[in-house]
C-alpha positions as a printed NumPy array, in Angstrom:
array([[19.945, 30.01 , 42.545],
       [19.123, 30.927, 38.958],
       [17.185, 29.541, 36.15 ],
       [18.55 , 30.899, 32.889],
       [18.733, 34.669, 33.136],
       [16.292, 34.779, 36.202],
       [17.422, 34.929, 39.827],
       [15.119, 32.666, 41.856],
       [16.351, 33.011, 45.539],
       [18.564, 31.261, 47.988],
       [18.528, 28.447, 50.379],
       [20.482, 27.314, 53.38 ],
       [22.582, 27.18 , 55.325],
       [22.559, 23.41 , 55.653],
       [25.09 , 20.637, 56.609],
       [26.526, 17.926, 54.367],
       [28.552, 14.974, 55.345],
       [31.395, 15.547, 52.812],
       [33.973, 18.211, 53.696],
       [35.396, 18.887, 50.155],
       [34.133, 21.86 , 48.396],
       [34.384, 20.165, 45.008],
       [32.25 , 17.242, 46.028],
       [28.937, 18.778, 45.265],
       [26.762, 15.668, 45.139],
       [25.377, 16.209, 48.621],
       [24.456, 19.899, 47.863],
       [22.672, 18.871, 44.665],
       [20.804, 16.13 , 46.613],
       [19.584, 18.401, 49.322],
       [18.444, 21.082, 47.035],
       [16.636, 18.719, 44.701],
       [14.881, 17.22 , 47.786],
       [13.811, 20.658, 48.844],
       [12.702, 22.013, 45.43 ],
       [11.547, 18.806, 43.588],
       [13.4  , 19.786, 40.434],
       [16.854, 18.892, 38.944],
       [19.689, 21.366, 39.845],
       [23.34 , 21.541, 39.114],
       [26.093, 23.398, 40.907],
       [27.753, 25.875, 38.534],
       [30.602, 27.121, 40.776],
       [31.829, 28.122, 44.281],
       [31.154, 31.775, 45.135],
       [32.499, 32.295, 48.657],
       [34.032, 30.401, 51.641],
       [34.063, 31.529, 55.215],
       [36.344, 29.445, 57.409],
       [37.848, 26.257, 56.18 ],
       [40.998, 25.809, 54.186],
       [42.743, 23.618, 51.769],
       [39.635, 22.862, 49.706],
       [37.422, 21.713, 52.634],
       [35.287, 22.647, 55.499],
       [33.829, 26.035, 56.455],
       [30.63 , 27.815, 55.241],
       [30.512, 27.561, 51.603],
       [28.261, 29.468, 49.117],
       [27.631, 28.126, 45.536],
       [25.828, 29.316, 42.427],
       [23.312, 26.731, 41.542],
       [21.186, 26.433, 38.345],
       [17.756, 24.983, 38.441],
       [17.097, 23.058, 35.22 ],
       [13.428, 23.463, 35.712],
       [11.534, 26.215, 37.609],
       [10.706, 25.134, 41.204],
       [ 7.383, 26.048, 42.809],
       [ 7.214, 29.476, 44.416],
       [ 7.806, 30.012, 48.144],
       [10.513, 27.395, 48.501],
       [13.367, 29.722, 48.327],
       [14.404, 32.612, 50.501],
       [14.116, 36.106, 48.778],
       [17.214, 37.577, 50.5  ],
       [19.154, 40.262, 48.735],
       [22.033, 39.031, 46.466],
       [24.38 , 41.022, 44.302],
       [23.335, 39.535, 40.969],
       [26.5  , 40.991, 39.237],
       [28.364, 38.182, 41.112],
       [26.042, 35.701, 39.382],
       [25.929, 37.39 , 35.947],
       [29.406, 38.648, 35.579],
       [31.02 , 37.171, 32.579],
       [34.686, 35.88 , 32.941],
       [36.555, 35.039, 29.832],
       [38.575, 32.266, 31.653],
       [35.69 , 30.751, 33.442],
       [35.429, 26.897, 32.653],
       [32.437, 25.941, 30.416],
       [30.9  , 23.726, 33.032],
       [30.833, 26.659, 35.47 ],
       [28.34 , 28.506, 33.186],
       [24.792, 27.484, 32.749],
       [24.864, 27.439, 28.853],
       [28.213, 25.673, 28.95 ],
       [26.987, 23.067, 31.314],
       [23.839, 22.468, 29.208],
       [25.921, 22.186, 26.09 ],
       [28.264, 19.63 , 27.762],
       [25.381, 17.398, 28.913],
       [23.611, 17.745, 25.496],
       [26.873, 16.573, 23.825],
       [27.237, 13.583, 26.056],
       [23.492, 12.613, 25.652],
       [23.963, 12.827, 21.855],
       [27.204, 10.772, 21.813],
       [25.648,  8.004, 23.933],
       [22.432,  7.996, 21.85 ],
       [24.445,  7.636, 18.587],
       [26.312,  4.671, 20.179],
       [23.016,  2.926, 20.934],
       [23.272,  3.706, 24.651],
       [20.954,  6.53 , 25.521],
       [20.91 ,  8.231, 28.863],
       [18.137,  6.446, 30.812],
       [17.682,  8.757, 33.872],
       [18.748, 11.919, 35.682],
       [22.384, 12.972, 35.42 ],
       [24.219, 12.83 , 38.775],
       [26.793, 15.651, 39.287],
       [29.6  , 14.283, 41.349],
       [32.352, 17.099, 41.343],
       [32.958, 20.59 , 40.051],
       [36.019, 22.828, 40.61 ],
       [38.657, 24.587, 38.401],
       [40.273, 21.338, 37.406],
       [37.283, 19.372, 36.17 ],
       [33.607, 18.741, 36.074],
       [32.619, 15.162, 36.718],
       [29.168, 13.608, 36.128],
       [27.679, 10.091, 36.215],
       [25.149,  9.327, 33.375],
       [22.843,  6.297, 33.846],
       [22.207,  3.98 , 30.914],
       [20.444,  0.612, 30.575],
       [23.905, -1.1  , 30.325],
       [25.35 ,  0.634, 33.415],
       [26.661,  3.986, 34.234],
       [28.941,  6.199, 32.082],
       [31.259,  9.035, 33.432],
       [31.435, 12.304, 31.74 ],
       [34.559, 14.384, 32.546],
       [35.355, 17.9  , 31.306],
       [38.857, 19.377, 31.788],
       [40.256, 22.889, 31.323],
       [42.481, 24.148, 28.452],
       [45.663, 24.053, 30.564],
       [45.262, 20.479, 31.518],
       [46.856, 17.42 , 29.598],
       [44.823, 15.687, 26.867],
       [43.283, 12.95 , 29.005],
       [41.962, 11.094, 25.965],
       [45.452, 10.673, 24.575],
       [46.847,  9.584, 27.987],
       [44.128,  7.011, 28.474],
       [44.49 ,  5.706, 24.863],
       [48.2  ,  5.361, 25.498],
       [47.958,  3.204, 28.598],
       [45.119,  1.196, 27.15 ],
       [47.488,  0.136, 24.4  ],
       [49.875, -1.234, 26.981],
       [47.51 , -2.538, 29.597],
       [43.683, -2.042, 29.065],
       [42.993, -2.915, 32.581],
       [44.739,  0.205, 33.841],
       [42.102,  2.702, 32.43 ],
       [38.461,  2.743, 31.707],
       [37.35 ,  2.271, 28.083],
       [36.592,  5.538, 26.175],
       [33.134,  5.847, 24.86 ],
       [33.357,  9.328, 23.446],
       [35.89 , 12.101, 23.054],
       [35.347, 15.839, 22.343],
       [37.141, 19.13 , 22.924],
       [38.371, 18.784, 26.589],
       [35.839, 16.183, 27.41 ],
       [35.631, 12.377, 27.63 ],
       [33.021,  9.775, 28.224],
       [34.332,  6.764, 30.095],
       [32.88 ,  3.348, 30.9  ],
       [32.204,  2.755, 34.647],
       [34.57 ,  0.509, 36.424],
       [33.101, -1.095, 39.553],
       [35.026, -0.795, 42.698],
       [35.612,  1.432, 45.782],
       [37.822,  4.256, 46.6  ],
       [40.799,  3.007, 48.556],
       [44.292,  3.783, 49.738],
       [47.266,  1.812, 51.119],
       [48.181, -1.685, 49.72 ],
       [45.728, -1.657, 46.944],
       [46.873,  1.753, 45.801],
       [50.448,  0.621, 45.85 ],
       [49.602, -2.38 , 43.747],
       [48.002, -0.162, 41.202],
       [51.057,  2.194, 41.365],
       [53.318, -0.756, 40.47 ],
       [51.214, -1.513, 37.4  ],
       [51.328,  2.079, 36.321],
       [55.107,  2.169, 36.855],
       [55.555, -1.096, 34.899],
       [53.838,  0.486, 31.822],
       [55.761,  2.309, 29.172],
       [53.28 ,  3.925, 26.858],
       [54.133,  4.764, 23.33 ],
       [52.209,  6.974, 21.043],
       [49.086,  4.971, 20.552],
       [46.91 ,  4.067, 17.555],
       [43.692,  5.921, 17.824],
       [40.737,  3.613, 18.942],
       [37.36 ,  4.204, 17.26 ],
       [35.95 ,  7.56 , 18.098],
       [39.345,  8.837, 19.56 ],
       [41.687, 11.06 , 17.676],
       [45.185, 11.227, 19.145],
       [47.466, 13.342, 16.929],
       [51.209, 13.996, 17.238],
       [50.676, 17.311, 18.754],
       [48.361, 16.061, 21.53 ],
       [50.771, 13.244, 22.313],
       [53.736, 15.451, 22.417],
       [51.79 , 17.625, 24.816],
       [52.105, 14.873, 27.36 ],
       [55.792, 15.831, 27.466],
       [58.258, 13.779, 29.452],
       [57.005, 13.69 , 33.049],
       [58.104, 12.03 , 36.181],
       [55.695, 12.125, 38.996],
       [56.266, 11.191, 42.604],
       [53.564,  8.81 , 43.585],
       [53.258,  6.907, 46.895],
       [56.975,  6.851, 47.597],
       [57.967,  5.647, 44.034],
       [59.032,  7.582, 40.977],
       [57.358,  6.499, 37.761],
       [57.624,  7.832, 34.265],
       [53.968,  8.353, 33.289],
       [54.256,  9.786, 29.921],
       [57.512,  9.454, 27.83 ],
       [58.044, 10.803, 24.303],
       [61.464,  9.908, 22.704],
       [62.323, 10.818, 19.085],
       [61.079,  7.608, 17.716],
       [57.688,  8.392, 19.246],
       [57.299, 11.666, 17.604],
       [57.419, 10.503, 14.017]])
């Protein structure tokens, strides 16, 4: 665990009830209970055992947003080069300064919209494909998602489908460079019949290049970046992003 440039110590091992490495909420919860200060997972450092993104003994690099009381962390030897080493391709949300900037941006966007953050940020997931956070507000939670440079422009895709069927996607509350703020949609994770019904709705949509809603910029380049994609999903094939010549003008 670090706080800024300082190595504070380590904790664990401890068990969590979620097997997926990217689902770091239980890790954050356990550490905050131990230390009494807010923490965020930056990245996965090592896995012993386990495979396919789950199970095993996992070691994370965690950042304490406030300095905890002394004596709560083990002072075992750690190669700090592993913690401090700069990697040009490392995602912004896997670096302490990048993570703080991301959360500051989200707080500023929501404050400007008259919906300020009203409590601690909840980190839900972090991995190479995204960073996902839940931000509480007086009018309900908001989701912050950051994505890497190689990923599709999610704001453009969400705006496209919203133009066809707004119920398919969450409303966008803010958009930045490889980041979006989305309204919370109540519900529960599910598979089976409900997923198939949702898949039929997606398959029945034929998004065109959308008009940009307030606060969302969807240019020709970003829309063309969607390409023409056919994805196999729950035994059906759906065209999820189609760009014909008439849509590129």
